[in-house]
C-alpha positions in Angstrom: 0.5 0.1 0.2 2.5 2.6 1.0 4.7 1.8 -2.4 1.5 2.4 -4.2 1.2 5.7 -2.8 4.5 7.2 -3.0 4.4 5.8 -6.7 1.0 7.6 -7.2 2.4 10.7 -5.3 5.0 10.8 -7.9 2.7 11.6 -10.5 0.9 14.5 -8.2 2.3 17.8 -9.8 0.7 19.7 -6.6 3.1 17.4 -4.8 6.7 18.3 -6.8 5.7 21.7 -6.1 5.4 22.0 -2.5 8.4 19.3 -2.5 10.7 21.7 -4.3 9.9 24.6 -2.3 10.6 22.6 1.2 14.3 22.5 3.0 14.3 19.5 4.6 12.8 17.4 1.6 15.6 18.7 -1.0 17.4 18.2 2.1 17.0 14.3 2.2 17.0 14.3 -2.0 20.8 15.4 -1.8 22.0 12.1 -0.4 20.9 10.5 -3.7 22.0 13.2 -6.0 25.6 15.3 -5.4 23.5 18.8 -6.7 21.6 19.8 -10.0 24.3 20.5 -12.5 26.3 18.8 -14.8 29.3 20.2 -13.6 28.4 18.7 -9.5 27.8 15.5 -11.4 31.0 15.0 -13.3 32.8 16.5 -9.7 31.2 13.3 -7.8 32.4 11.4 -10.8 35.6 12.6 -10.5 35.7 11.9 -6.8 34.6 8.0 -6.8 37.3 7.2 -9.2 40.3 6.7 -6.9 38.1 4.4 -5.2 37.8 2.2 -7.8 34.4 2.9 -8.8 32.7 3.7 -12.5 29.8 6.1 -12.9 26.7 6.4 -14.9 25.5 9.7 -15.3 21.8 10.9 -16.1 20.2 14.3 -16.2 16.5 13.9 -14.4 13.9 14.1 -16.8 11.0 12.3 -18.9 7.8 13.2 -20.8 9.3 16.0 -23.1 6.3 17.9 -24.3 8.1 20.5 -26.8 10.8 19.4 -29.5 12.9 22.2 -28.8 13.1 20.9 -25.2 13.6 17.4 -27.2 16.8 19.1 -29.1 18.3 20.8 -26.4 18.4 17.2 -24.2 20.3 16.1 -27.0 23.2 18.9 -27.2 22.8 18.3 -23.5 24.6 14.5 -23.8 26.4 15.5 -26.3 28.4 18.2 -24.0 28.3 14.9 -21.4 30.1 13.1 -23.8 32.7 15.3 -24.7 33.3 16.1 -21.3 33.8 12.2 -19.7 35.7 11.9 -22.4 38.0 15.4 -22.0 38.1 14.1 -18.1 39.2 10.4 -18.9 36.8 9.1 -16.9 35.2 6.2 -16.2 31.4 7.3 -16.9 28.5 6.4 -18.8 24.8 8.2 -19.9 22.2 7.0 -19.3 18.9 8.6 -21.3 15.1 8.1 -21.2 13.9 8.3 -24.6 10.5 10.3 -23.5 13.1 13.6 -22.7 14.1 13.1 -26.5 10.6 13.7 -27.3 9.5 10.1 -27.6 5.8 11.1 -27.0 5.9 13.8 -29.9 7.6 11.6 -32.4 9.0 8.3 -32.0 11.5 8.2 -35.4 12.6 11.8 -34.4 13.3 10.3 -31.0 14.9 7.4 -32.5 17.5 9.4 -34.6 18.3 11.8 -31.4 19.1 8.7 -29.5 21.6 7.7 -32.4 23.1 10.9 -32.7 24.2 10.7 -28.5 25.4 7.0 -29.2 27.0 8.1 -32.3 28.7 11.6 -30.2 30.0 8.8 -27.5 31.2 6.1 -29.4 35.1 7.7 -29.9 35.6 7.0 -26.4 34.1 3.9 -25.9 31.6 5.5 -23.9 28.8 3.4 -23.0 24.8 4.9 -23.7 22.0 3.2 -21.7 18.2 3.2 -22.8 16.6 3.4 -19.3 13.1 1.9 -19.3 9.7 3.4 -18.5 6.4 2.3 -18.0 5.1 -0.6 -19.8 3.5 1.9 -22.8 7.1 2.4 -23.5 8.7 -0.9 -23.0 8.2 -2.4 -26.7 9.1 1.2 -28.2 12.2 1.4 -26.5 13.3 -2.7 -27.2 12.5 -1.7 -30.9 14.8 1.8 -30.7 17.9 -0.5 -28.9 17.6 -3.1 -31.5 18.3 -0.5 -34.5 21.1 1.3 -33.0 22.6 -2.1 -31.8 22.7 -2.7 -35.1 25.3 -0.2 -36.0 26.3 0.6 -32.7 28.2 -1.8 -29.9 28.3 1.0 -27.6 24.5 0.8 -26.6 22.9 -0.9 -23.7 19.3 -1.2 -22.1 17.9 -1.2 -18.9 15.0 -4.1 -18.1 12.9 -4.5 -15.4 12.4 -7.3 -13.3 9.2 -6.5 -11.5 7.4 -6.9 -15.0 6.0 -10.6 -15.8 7.4 -10.1 -19.5 11.4 -9.4 -19.1 12.3 -13.2 -19.1 11.3 -13.3 -22.8 12.4 -9.9 -23.6 15.8 -11.1 -22.6 15.5 -14.1 -24.3 14.5 -12.1 -27.6 17.8 -9.6 -27.0 20.3 -12.4 -26.5 20.9 -13.2 -30.0 22.3 -9.4 -30.2 24.7 -9.7 -28.0 23.4 -7.2 -25.4 24.2 -4.9 -22.8 21.3 -5.1 -20.3 21.2 -3.6 -17.1 18.5 -5.3 -15.0 16.5 -3.2 -12.0 13.9 -4.0 -10.2 11.5 -1.3 -11.5 9.7 1.5 -9.8 6.1 2.4 -11.9 2.7 2.1 -11.4 1.7 -0.9 -13.4 -1.4 -2.8 -13.6 -1.5 -6.2 -11.4 -1.3 -8.2 -14.3 1.9 -6.8 -15.4 3.9 -7.2 -12.4 4.8 -9.8 -9.8 2.9 -9.0 -6.4 5.5 -9.8 -3.8 9.5 -8.8 -3.3 10.5 -11.9 -3.0 9.0 -13.0 -6.5 10.8 -9.9 -7.7 14.0 -10.7 -6.3 13.9 -14.1 -7.7 13.3 -12.9 -11.2 15.7 -10.5 -11.0 18.5 -13.6 -9.9 17.2 -15.8 -12.8 17.4 -12.7 -15.3 21.0 -12.1 -14.2 21.5 -16.2 -14.7 20.3 -15.9 -17.9 22.7 -13.2 -19.0 25.5 -15.0 -17.7 25.0 -18.8 -19.3 27.8 -19.2 -20.8 25.4 -21.6 -23.5 23.1 -18.1 -23.6 26.5 -15.6 -24.2 26.9 -13.8 -27.9 30.1 -11.5 -28.1 29.6 -8.0 -26.3 27.0 -9.6 -23.5 27.4 -7.5 -20.9 25.2 -7.4 -17.2 24.5 -4.6 -15.1 22.9 -5.7 -12.0 21.4 -2.7 -10.6 20.5 -3.4 -6.4 21.1 -2.7 -3.5 20.3 -5.5 -1.9 23.2 -7.3 -0.2 22.1 -10.5 -0.1 20.9 -10.6 -3.8 24.5 -8.5 -4.4 26.5 -11.8 -3.3 24.2 -13.9 -4.7 25.4 -12.6 -7.8 28.7 -12.3 -7.7 28.8 -15.8 -6.9 27.1 -16.6 -10.1 29.2 -14.9 -12.0 32.1 -16.2 -10.1 30.3 -19.7 -11.4 29.0 -19.1 -15.1 31.6 -16.9 -15.9 34.8 -16.6 -14.0 33.6 -13.3 -12.9 33.5 -11.6 -15.9 30.9 -9.9 -18.0 29.5 -8.1 -15.2 29.3 -5.8 -12.9 27.2 -4.5 -9.7 25.7 -1.0 -10.5 24.3 1.0 -7.3 22.8 4.7 -6.7 24.6 7.4 -5.6 24.5 7.7 -1.6 23.2 4.6 -0.9 25.8 1.4 0.6 28.8 3.9 0.3 30.5 1.6 2.5 29.4 -2.1 -0.1 30.2 0.3 -3.1 33.6 0.6 -1.9 34.0 -2.8 -0.3 32.6 -4.5 -3.9 35.5 -2.2 -6.1 38.4 -3.4 -3.3 37.6 -6.9 -3.4 37.5 -7.1 -7.3 34.1 -6.3 -8.7 33.2 -4.2 -11.1 31.0 -1.9 -9.3 29.4 1.4 -10.7 27.6 4.3 -9.4 24.3 5.8 -11.2 24.7 9.8 -10.4 21.6 11.5 -10.9 21.4 15.1 -11.3 18.8 17.8 -12.7 16.0 20.6 -11.3 13.1 17.4 -12.4 14.0 15.5 -9.3 10.7 14.7 -7.4 9.6 11.9 -9.6 12.6 10.1 -9.6 12.9 10.5 -5.9 9.5 9.2 -4.9 10.3 6.2 -7.0 13.2 5.9 -5.0 11.2 5.9 -1.7 8.6 3.1 -3.4 11.9 0.9 -4.3 12.8 0.9 -0.7 10.4 2.4 1.9 12.2 2.4 4.6 13.7 5.8 3.3 11.1 7.1 4.1 12.3 7.5 7.8 15.8 9.1 6.6 13.2 11.7 5.0 11.1 11.9 8.8 14.3 12.3 10.8 15.5 15.0 8.6 12.5 17.0 8.8 12.2 16.9 12.7 15.4 17.7 12.4 14.5 21.4 11.0 
C-alpha cells in the first residue's frame, strides 16, 4: 500500500511543486544526488574514480512535450559525452527516450538517441536507454535493436518486476546485448508485475543467471545488475564466478546508498558502477526511489524533525 501511495505521489504536480519548496525534502534528496548541475555530477564522478568506482550520468527528466526541449536534451548529452572523454572518466550515460521526444515522434526520438550514441562512441562510452513503464517497453526495445545493429556502445535497462522481462531477455540474447537489470518502480497494472518482493528478487536472479549463462552469451553481452540488496549482490557475485569466471558483469548502485558496500565491492575486485542523477526534475525520480525501499522514509522524517 505504501509503495502504491508513493508511486501515485510521484505523478502529482501539486506535490512536486510543494516538495521543491521544502528545505528538509531537498536536504533528504541530496543523499541520493550530488546536485542539480552537470558540473556537480562530474565532480562526484571524479571523486569516486580513485575508489575504483565507475559511474553512469543521467540528467533527470521525462515526457518532454516540446521539440525544442528534446533537442536541448540531445545537445546536453553531446556535451556530457565530450566532457567525459576530456576528463578521461570511466563514465557512461543513461537517457530516457521520452526525454528525447518519444511522445511527440518516435522516429525523431530514435534519431536523437542515435546522435548521442554516435557522439559517445569514439571514447568507448556506453549509452544506456533507460526503461519506463509498460506502454514504452516495446518502443524502447525496438530502438535498442535498431541502434545495436550499428553501435556496440548502447545498452538497455530491463525491469525485473515485469512478468514479460524474461521473454524480452531471450529476444535480445542473439544481439550480444548490454543489459542493466533493475527491479522497477512504476505504477503498473497488477497482471503486468510480480506482486511480492520475494518474487521480484527471484526473477532478478534468474534474469542475471540467463545473461551470464555461457550457453546463451554472445560477443558483447554485458550484465549490469542494479540492486542494493546485499543478499542478492552476494548471490550474483557468486553466480558470476561460477558461470563466467567473474567476467562480463558489474554491480550498479545509486549514488549515496550503501557507500561502504560500494567501496568494499570495488576493493574486492568486483566491477562496480554508481548511477549519478542530477537536474531540477528530481521529484518523480525521488518518489520512485522511496517506493523501491520505503524504509528510506525514515531518513526523510529524521531530516524533517531535525529542522
